[in-house]
C-alpha positions in Angstrom: 83.7 53.0 73.3 80.9 55.4 73.8 79.5 58.2 71.8 76.3 60.3 71.9 74.0 59.2 69.1 71.5 62.0 70.0 73.7 64.4 68.0 73.5 62.4 64.8 71.3 63.4 62.0 68.7 61.1 60.5 70.9 60.4 57.5 73.8 59.6 59.8 71.7 57.3 61.9 70.5 55.4 58.8 74.1 55.0 57.7 75.1 53.8 61.2 72.2 51.3 61.2 73.3 49.9 57.8 76.9 49.5 58.9 75.8 47.8 62.2 73.5 45.3 60.3 76.3 44.5 57.8 78.7 43.9 60.7 76.2 41.6 62.5 75.6 39.6 59.3 79.4 39.2 58.8 79.8 38.0 62.4 76.9 35.5 62.1 78.2 34.2 58.8 81.7 33.6 60.3 80.2 31.9 63.3 78.0 29.7 61.1 81.0 28.7 59.0 83.0 27.7 62.1 80.1 25.6 63.3 79.7 23.9 59.9 83.5 23.1 59.9 82.9 20.7 62.8 81.0 18.3 60.5 81.8 16.5 57.4 79.7 14.5 54.8 79.1 11.0 56.1 79.3 11.9 59.8 76.7 10.6 62.1 74.9 13.4 63.9 71.8 14.0 66.0 69.5 16.9 66.8 66.3 17.6 68.6 63.2 18.1 66.4 60.6 20.7 67.3 58.3 18.0 68.6 60.9 16.9 71.1 62.1 13.8 69.3 65.9 13.2 68.9 66.7 12.6 65.3 69.8 10.6 64.4 71.1 10.6 60.8 74.0 11.1 58.5 75.3 14.4 57.1 74.7 14.1 53.3 75.6 17.6 52.3 77.0 20.8 53.8 75.2 23.8 52.5 76.1 27.5 53.0 74.0 27.9 56.2 72.8 24.4 57.0 73.7 20.7 56.8 71.4 18.2 55.0 70.9 15.2 57.3 69.4 12.0 56.0 67.5 10.0 58.8 65.0 7.3 58.9 62.4 10.0 59.5 63.4 11.7 56.2 65.6 14.5 54.9 66.3 17.5 57.1 68.1 20.8 56.6 69.5 21.7 60.0 71.4 24.7 61.3 74.8 23.5 62.5 74.1 25.1 65.9 71.5 22.4 66.6 73.7 19.4 65.4 75.7 17.1 67.8 78.1 14.4 66.7 76.8 10.9 67.6 79.1 9.4 70.3 81.1 6.4 68.9 79.7 3.0 70.0 82.8 1.0 69.3 85.0 2.9 71.8 86.9 4.9 69.2 87.1 8.7 69.5 85.9 9.5 66.0 82.3 8.8 65.0 81.7 6.2 62.3 81.6 7.7 58.8 79.9 6.1 55.8 78.8 7.1 52.4 75.1 7.6 51.9 73.4 7.3 48.5 70.9 10.1 48.1 67.9 9.6 45.7 67.4 12.2 43.1 64.6 14.6 43.7 61.3 13.4 42.2 62.2 9.7 42.4 
């Protein structure tokens, strides 16, 4: 698909830009939902922090764009693109799942 954008007016270019941005946002949203679907509450996951540490924790909540992970180092909101399931240690294919009690904010 190819067309000459040099023949479009300013108004047409602005409309084209708006439609492109909408389409990109839709594609990113669909990709993000697909990535979030790989995880569930209680699943053990790990990710690399900005300082190079590998953080291991439990998914406590799945938000619209991120997963809330509870770890010994604290609570993290992480994009699903950065999360990895923790390999099972007992030889089973599925990672261990457990329920995590979350303290209320301000406690």
